[in-house]
N, C-alpha and C positions, 0 to 999 in steps of 0.2 A: 477895256473889259469892264462890263457892268457888275453891279452887286450880285445879281442872280447868277451870273457865270462864275464869279468868285466863290459863291456859296456852293454851287454844284461841283466845282473842283474840290472843295473841302469834303463834300459828301463822298466823292469818288475816292479820295485819300482814305477816308474812314472805311469804305468797302474793301479796299485793297488790304488795309490793316487787319480786317477780320480774317482774310486768308492767311496773312503772315503770322497771326497769333493764335488763330483757332478760337478766339473768344467770341461766342455767339450772342453775348448779352445785349448788343446794340442792334441786332438784325431787325427786330420788329420796328424800331424807329427809323432805320435806314431804307427798308424795303417795303413798298406798298403791298397791300393785300391783292391788288390788281397786277402785280409784277409778272412779266412774262420773260423768261430766259429763252430766247429764240435759238441759242446754240444748244442748250440742254445737254443731255447725256445720251449717247447712243442714238441720236436722231429724235429723241423725245423731248419736247419742250418741258420746262419746269415752271412752276407758278408760286407766287407769293413768297413770304418770308420763309416758309417751310422748304420750298424748293431751293432757295438760295442757301439756307443752312445745310441742306442735304449735300449740295455740291462742296461746300466748305468742309463738311465732315468727311466726305469721301477723300478729298485731297489730303487732309490732315492725317487720316488713317493710313493712307498709302505712303505719305511722305511726312512723318512727324517733325522733321527738322527743316521743313520747307521755309525758304525766305523768298518773299516777293518784293522786287525792287521796281520803283517807277522810273522809267527812262524819261518819258515826256507826258505831259498832260496838256490837252488843248480843249478849250470850251468854245462851242458855237451855239449860242442860244441855250436851249435846254438839253443839249447833247454834250457829253464829255467823252473825248477819246483818250485812252491811256495806252501807252506802249510799255509793256511789263517784261521783266526778266524773272522767271521762276527757277529757283536754284535749290537743290538739295545736296549737301556735301556727302551724304551717306552716313550710315550708322556709326562708323568708327573714326570719322574725320574730326579734326579739331575745329573750333569756331571760325577760324580764318581760312579754312581749306577751300580749295576750288570745288566746283560743282561736279558731283558724280552724275547728276541728272540736271539738265538745263533745257529750258524752252523759252521762246520769246513769243509774246502774243500781242494782238491789238484788241482792246476791249472798248466797246462803245456803249454807253449807258445814257438813256433818256430819263431826265428827272422832271417831276411835277409835284408841286406843293411840298417841297423839301424831302422827297423820297424817290428812290429808283423805281421806275415803272416798266422799263424795257431794257434788255441787254442783248447785244450781238457780240460775238467774239470769234477770233480765228488765230491759229498758230501761224507764225511767219518764220521764214528760213533766215 
């Protein structure tokens, strides 16, 4: 694995962390102004740092205790694939509780010049 692939994996980790924490302070440095989220919301693509921040905000509002765990990360050139587990233990559960809500996804992000420029994702069973 080359330096660029290692760097892209770290960028993907940082993007996943934004979902886990809800901290949007790094979004402008992580996401290009030309970013396109092909998955989008309700069939509509999202664009730029504002589009990415909008998705994070929606998830965090709906699931304030959301935890996102990386199962695997694989880099291939400027693309990184992440297999993720999205878990929300629910409003009354303790910190070590099982998930009341859980989904698994595959996320693919293309990076260029140290920023995310495209995203594709889907839920898996």
